[in-house]
Every structure is written in C-alpha cells, then in structure tokens.
N, C-alpha and C positions, 0 to 999 in steps of 0.2 A: 702531430708533430707542431711544436709550440715555433713560428715563424714572427718575428717581430719587426723587423727591418728587411726593406728591398728596393733596389733600384728598378726601374724599368723606362722604357723608351714609349713615347705616347707621339703619335700624329696625328690631327684629326683632319676631317674628309676636304679636299678643296671644295670649293663653290663649281658650281656647273658652268661652262661657258655660254654666253650671250650668242643669240643670233642674227644672223645678215639676212633680210629678206624683205621684199617688196611683195604689194598689193597688185597683184595684175588681175583685176575680173572686168569680166566683160561689163561695159556701161558706167563702170566708176574710173571717172577721170582723174588724174594727178592722183593715184593711188598712193603712194609715197612709201617710207619704210614700213615694215609690220613684221619686224623681228622681237621675239620675247627674251626675257629675262633668265640667266641659267637660277637654279635653285641654291639656296646654302648649302654646304658641306657637312657632314654629321659633326656633332660637339662629342667629345670625351669625357665622359660626368664619373666621377665618384660619388656615390651615395651609401650611406649607414644602415648596415643591415645588424639586427641586434642579434641575431643566430650566429652570427661568425665571431671568433676570438682569436683568431690566429690570420697571418698575412700567406699561409700556406699558397693560395690559388695562385696570388701574384707573384710569387716567388718563380713560376714556372712559365711566366707571362715574358718573354724578351722584349716583345713589342706590343701595341696595340694601336691597331691603326683603324679610322675612318673611312665614311665611304663618301664619294665623291656625291655631288648635287647632279641631279639632272639638267643635260642643256636646255638650254631656250628652244622654242621651234618658231615657223611662221606662223601666220593670223595673229600676233602678240602675245603667244602661249608661253607664259613662265613653265620654266624646270620645276619639279619638285624637289622640297628639301629633302635631304637624307636623313634617316634617322639616326638619332643619336645613340651613341655608346654608352651604355650604363655600366659600371663595373662596379659590385657591391663589397663594399669594406666592413672591419668592425669598427664599433662605437670606440673613440677615441684615435682614431688615424688622423696624423700628421701630415700632409703633403708639403713638400719643400723642393723649390727648383734646384737642381743639382747644381748648375753653372752658377748661379747668382746667390745662391743660400738664403733665398728669399722665399718666407712660409707663404704658401697658397692658399693655404685652409687647415685650419683645426677643428675635426669633425666630434664634436663633443655633445651633440642633441640627436637625439632620438630620428629625426625627419632632416635630418642634416644633407646636404647634395652640395657639390662645386662644379663647374666647369674649371678642368685643367687643362685643356687644350680645346680653342677655339677654333668651329669649321672655320671656312672663308665663304664668305659673300659671293654670291654668283654674280658673273659677268654681266653687264647691260647689254643688252640688243641695242640694233641701229636704232628702232623707235627713241630710246631714251637720249639718242645725240640727236634728235631733231630739232634745230633752230631757224629761225628766219633767214639768218645768214646761210645756213645749209640745210634745206628741206630734205634734202634724202642723202642721208649720210650712207656711204659704202663701206663701213667697218662697225666691228662689233668690240666687244672686250673679253677676253678670256677669265675664268674664273678667280677668284684669289685662293691663293695658297693655303691649306691650313696652318694650324699652328702646330710646331715640331717642337717637343719638348722630352729632357731628360729628369725624372722627379725620382727625389727620393723619399718612399714611404716608410714610416713608422708608426707601430703602435703604442702608445704610452696608455696604459692601464687608466682607467677613471675608478679610482678607489678614495675614500674619504678619509681613510688610516692606513700609513705605511709600518709595518714593521721591520726594522732594520736592525744590524747586530751583525757581530761574528758569526761564524758557523757553529752550529752545535750549541747554540743559546738555550735553544726551545721554542725559536719562533713559529715551527710549523705545528708543535705540540699546541700553543696557545691557539691558534686559528681552529686546531681540529675541535677545542673543547668549548669554543664558544660560536660556532658556525658549525653547518653539516657539510663544509668543506673538508675534504678526504686528503691531505697533502702526505706524500710520504714520510716517514717518520723512521729512521735508524740511527744506530751511535758510529756515526762517522761523519767526517766534512762534506760540505756540499751535496746532502741528499737531495735538497731542494735545488734544479735544476731550471725550473720556470717558474715564472711568480704562479700566487695561485691566490683566489678570491673566495669570498665567503661574505655573505651577509648575515651582520649582528644583530641580535636583539636583546636589549638592556633589560633589567627588571622592571624599570617605569615605562616599559612597551616604546620604546624609541629605537631606531635602527638606522644604521648604517653600513657601510662597503668597507671591507677592512681586507689587504692584502699582506700576503707574507714573501718577502724578496729575499733573493738566494744571498747568502751572507755574503757579508764585505771583509774583506782583509787589507791590511797596509799595501798602499798602491795600487787599490781598484780604479781609482779614478784615470791611472795610467794604462790600464790595461791587466792588471795581476788579476789572476782568479776569473771570478765571473761578474764583477761588480760592474765595470764599465758597460757591460752590455744590457745590464738590468736599473742601473742609475736612474736612466731615464723615466723609469714609472713612477719613481718619487715624486718629479715633479711635479704630477698632478694631485697629488695626495695634500687634504689641507691641513692633517695632522702627523706628525711623526711618532712613534710611541718607539723608544729606544729599550731593547730587550740587552739584558746585561747578565749572565750567569754568576750570581755574588759568591758561589760557593768557590770560584776559581779552581775548579775541578780540573782542569787541563795544565794547571802551573802558570797561568796567568794572573795579574792583577786588574781585579776588576775596573778600577780608575784608568788604566790603563789601555782596557778596552774600549772605555767609552771615549778616552781621546782621540784614538785610532778613527774609531768610527765617524767623530764627527768632524777629526780633519780630511776627512775623505769624502763626506759630503761637501765641506766647503768648497775644495778643490773642485770637484765637478760643478758646483754653482752654488754662488752668493745666496741665491734665494731659497736654497734649502736649508741652510743654516738658520734661518732668519725664521723656519714657519716654526707654528706653536708646538713644542714637544715634552713627552712626557719619558719619564726613566722607570724600567719596571724591572725590578730584582728578582729574577726566577732562578728557582731551584734554592728557597729558602727552605725546604726540609733537608738539606745536605748540611753534614758537618762544615765547619769555619763560616758558613753564611753569615749568621749574624755577627760575627766579630767583624767579617770584612765589611757589612754592610754600616756598621760604626763608622770605621776608619773613612768609608766612599761619602757621608755623608756632613763629613767634616769637610770634604774638599769640591762639594759642589752646593751650588744654591738653589738646585729647581725640587719641587716635592719628587720623593722616590716612591714609587707602589711595591709591597712587597707581595708576591704570590709564588705560589708552587702549582705550575700549568699542571705535570704529572698527576697531581691529588685535587687537582679542580680547587685551589683554594685561593680566595682574594682577587678572582677576576670581578667579579659584579662591582667592585666600586672601581677598578679599573674603567671597566666599560662606561659608566655612568660620565665617569669624569672624561673621558674619549668623545661623548655623544655632546657633553657639553660645550667643549672646544669645537668641534664639529659646528654645532648650532651657531656659534659663536662668530666663525670664519664666514667671510664674503666669499662669495664667488667672484674667483679673477681669472682673467685670461693669462696663460701660459707666457703668449708674445707681446711686446709691445706694439704699437701701433705701427712703427715705421720698419718693424721687421715682415710686416704683411706685402702683399707683391699682387698689384693690378695687372688686368691686358694690357691695360694702354700705355701703364708705367715700363712692363715689360716689353715692349714693343720698340718704342722710339726715344723712352727719357734720356737725355744726356747722350746720344746718341746722333752722329752728324747723319744728313742724308746719304752722303756717298764719301768717298774718298778713292784718290789716283795713284798711283804709285807706276814708275816706267822700269820694265825689266827687256832687255835686250833690244829695243827700239819699239816696245810694244805698250801701249798704254792700258791699264786695267784698271777697270772702274769696276769698284764694290761697296757694299752696304746693304743694310735691308731695306731701305726705303727704294732706293733705286732697281735693287734684284727684283723686290715684289712689283713692280712698275712694269720691268723688262717681262715677268712672267706673265703678267696680265694683259699685256699690249698683243694685239692680233695682226699679225704681217701680212694677209692674206690679200689685202688690198694696199693701192698706194696711200690712200687716206690713211689707213692705220698706221702704215710707218710715219706718214707726218705728222701725225697727232703724237707719236712715242716721241720724234726728234724735237717737237714741241717743248713737251715735258720734261725733256732732260734739259734744254734750253732756260727754263723754269726754274731749273734747280741750280743752275749757274756751272753746268757741266762744261760748256763750250767756252766759256771766261775763262776758265781753271785750266783746262787743256792749254788756251791759247798762253797763259802765264807759263805756262811749262815747257813753250816754246814747240807745240803739234805742229809737222809740216803737213800738204797736201798728200793723200796718200799711205799715212801710218796708216798702222793698224790698233785698232781700238778695242779691248774685248771686255764683254760682261758676263760672268759664270764662263759658260764654255763656248759661246758665239763670240766670231770675229766682226769686224766692219771697218770698212775703208774711210779713213775721213775725208770729209770734202767742207771748203769752207764757204 
C-alpha cells in the first residue's frame, strides 16, 4: 500500500531527576552535598532508510514516546542517558510541525537524520547548587520534560523528471518503454493510482529518474480527482514533461488539455509553472494527430516533441533533451530559509514567559516557561520551595499579581496545582 502522508504525535523522553544526597563517611568532616545529576531523556529521531518507499509503518503509529533518563544517585553518580528512539523513513520525507506549519526537516540525502522531538535534560543534583553562601543545599531539580509535538509527515518523491498530463494520455506507457518500471496500463481513466518511478538511460549513457504521476483533471488543485493528493510529488522534480494526446481520441482539444494542466499546476504552486518544461505530443500514430499538431504549434511557443509511445518512436530525442535540462538545473531546496523551524525558535520565540487570567476569584498562571519551571521544581524540601518562589519573583509574577489586585489567601493555580498567596 502506498501511503505518502500521515500525522503522528511524538513525545520525547523526560530527563531523569537530580538526587539530593549528602556525604556521611566516617573520618570525612564537612562531607557536604553528594547528589548526582539525572540523565537526558531519549530524543525522537527520523532517519532515512533507502529501502523504504512508503509511510505505511508510520500510518499505524498513533504516538511515538521516548524513555525517561535515569535518575541521579548518591556519591555524585549521574544517571544514564536514555537511548534515542530512531524511526526509519523513506528518502524524500518532509516533516512539518502541525501547529505552526513550519518545516522541521526535508530529508533528501541518503544519510539524513533529524531530531523531531528533543529529550529533556536531566535535573541537577544538590551538588550542582553548592555555593559559598549555601555550601550544603538541601534540594535538587526534577528532569526537564521532553518535547511534545504533533507532526505532519509527507513523502515527496525524489525524481528528476515528472510526467504530467490528463488521464489516458500515455504517461505510463512512456515510462514502461524507457525504463524497467512496470506501471499498470489500461484503456480507462486513472489507471495510475500511485506515482511510479523509473531510472531512465539515454543513448549517450546519461541517466536520470522519471516519475509517472496520476492524471490531472480540471479542479485537481482543489481536490477533484487524484491531483491534489499527488501534485506534491511534482514539487521535487527539476523538469516537467507535459504529455498530450495529440490525436484528440477522447474528443478533447489538445491545446485545451495543455491549458487545463498548466492552470492546475499554477494554482497548486507558482513554483511549478516556473520549472523547465517540454511538451510531448503522444499518439502521433493515430488519425488527426498531424492536423492537430499543426494547430497546436501555432498557439504555443515551446518546442514540441512528436512521439508514439506505444510504437517506441521518437523517445530517444526526448530523453536526450530531458537529460540536458536536468544537467543544467541546479539543486534547489523546496523551502525558503524562513520556513524552517529550529528547536530554540519553537520553544520560546515570541512567547511571553507567563500569562495570568482571573477566573472565579482564582488566578491562573500559564505559559511554556513557567510550566516547565514548575515541573522541574522539587517541592520535597523548604529550600526547593523557596527557590521556586524566587524564580517566580524574577519573572515578575508577584508584581503582575499585585497589579491585578490579589489579596492574601487568594488561590493561585499553575497547571493542576493550587497555592495560597501570601505577601
């Protein structure tokens, strides 16, 4: 089954908790803090596997979850980092953050891999908080939560040349004649239900990859037919080969077919219509083809190649021209620099460290930064609680609450926890 798009939730592993411990050995005076740090949680990594050609494995994974790092322990022993979770994906996979629509990665090289969700760092043990002012801290830190995301994962096939055109114009026949690919060929519309790839070799011993894409019809860019589902595979191609049934065997005008397909390409993406394109006039062995070709050439400026795919005539010249165009086209990225998403950008850019809203005499504090601070705080000791309160003051939460008119004894909430406010 060919699956080229799916959504999946990924939850990286949380960091291990830091340890609160003290050195209590005989004959060792002033032993001091002795707690180790927690280990890092597991990253979720997508890695290219050239043997895969579909996203079917991901389709049945609803959630991918990483493991928590090992907790720190006494004797300054740090916890072990959790093993990363590696998910194999096909070459040409594009990973996008579902909420922000930013591209996380475009995996187009054989050894490409990317961290799609970063594991949380381990919490610090009490040894890490030792200072001259506080030589024996009685608190540690919990592990940082791992990143949690919903991803849109798409497969955009890697091909140098894309064959486009209306249904039943002979795209699959062309691919079968010039490569070892064996697409389904039949005398009805939408015979091709999934893209087919074939390696093509020219008579001067150059080679490139050609893709036969399902037929486009009017309205394809808006979801009619199969076009909207597979137009994305044309985005990667360097050159577009527009195949036209020049015989008009189905009662259509070849020039109208040409306009319809170009219009759908442009509607889907302006970049598609700007790609180098050649026109292949197929079915030249049939009646009316010569007459229609003369009329067609009067209306278009580009070079038109005459072929009969079923008789394997004229294809050598077409392949040489396509190879020339492929060689002259630079490798360009599908995405602009501003479309990519970095982990630092994702976490806190343009996001206030906190917000406060009042509901039914309760003050609710929320925001990614303050919630992370809360999750990492260790409330097992008075020192840990005091450190958390100081952190809130540094963020300006106390000042903001006072501006809102908070009174002693009022309830303040962070996530599912409630506190009583005291000045």
